[in-house]
C-alpha positions in Angstrom: 63.1 57.6 122.1 59.3 57.4 122.4 58.0 54.0 123.6 54.8 52.6 122.5 52.1 52.2 125.1 50.8 48.9 123.7 52.5 45.8 122.2 50.6 43.8 119.7 51.5 40.6 117.9 50.8 40.0 114.2 47.2 39.0 115.1 46.7 42.3 116.8 46.6 40.9 120.4 49.1 41.1 123.2 50.5 37.7 124.3 52.6 36.9 127.4 55.8 37.0 125.4 55.1 40.6 124.2 54.3 41.6 127.8 57.6 40.1 128.9 59.4 42.1 126.2 57.6 45.2 127.3 58.5 44.7 131.0 62.1 44.1 130.0 62.2 47.3 128.1 60.7 49.2 131.0 63.3 47.7 133.4 66.1 48.7 131.0 64.6 52.2 130.7 64.3 52.6 134.5 67.9 51.5 134.9 69.1 53.8 132.2 67.5 56.9 133.5 69.2 56.8 136.9 72.5 56.0 135.3 72.1 58.9 132.9 71.1 61.1 135.8 74.1 60.0 137.8 76.4 60.9 134.8 74.8 64.3 134.5 75.2 64.9 138.3 78.8 63.9 138.1 79.4 66.2 135.2 77.7 69.1 136.9 79.8 68.6 140.0 83.0 68.4 137.9 82.0 71.6 136.0 81.2 73.5 139.2 84.6 72.5 140.7 86.3 73.6 137.5 84.3 76.8 137.5 85.4 77.6 141.1 89.0 76.8 140.2 88.9 79.1 137.1 87.3 81.9 139.1 90.1 81.7 141.6 92.7 81.8 138.8 90.9 84.8 137.3 91.0 86.6 140.6 94.7 86.0 141.0 95.3 87.1 137.4 93.3 90.3 137.9 95.3 91.0 141.1 98.6 90.4 139.2 97.5 92.6 136.4 96.6 95.4 138.8 100.0 95.0 140.5 101.9 95.3 137.3 99.8 98.3 136.1 100.7 100.1 139.4 104.4 99.1 138.9 104.5 100.4 135.4 102.8 103.7 136.3 105.2 104.2 139.2 108.2 103.5 136.9 106.8 105.9 134.3 106.4 108.6 136.9 109.9 108.1 138.2 111.4 108.3 134.7 109.4 111.5 134.2 111.0 112.9 137.4 114.5 112.0 136.3 114.1 113.5 132.8 112.1 116.5 134.0 109.2 115.6 131.7 105.5 115.0 132.4 103.4 112.0 131.7 101.2 112.1 128.6 98.8 110.0 126.7 98.5 110.0 122.9 95.2 109.8 121.0 96.0 106.1 120.4 96.3 105.5 124.1 100.1 105.2 124.3 101.7 106.5 127.5 104.5 109.0 126.7 106.8 111.5 128.3 106.6 115.1 127.1 108.5 118.2 127.9 106.7 120.4 130.4 105.1 123.6 129.0 106.9 126.8 129.8 
């Protein structure tokens, strides 16, 4: 909201009552800005904390995903050994077991 720099009464002059109103508006504005700034600071702090928490969760999820990828690969290789097959990969990216070439 843009505030006027001058207050005039209907006769085009500033009187004491207009100046009091102007001063009151300035005091309200000065109080509002620090309050708004404090709310912004609090929100930034909250978001930074949440961001850190989410990054930690992401790191754990990535570690879990890597663990299960290794487990699945190991299980697939063991199954290939038991069935005397070799691991394969289809064009679509599906992991399969195929008979060995002779």
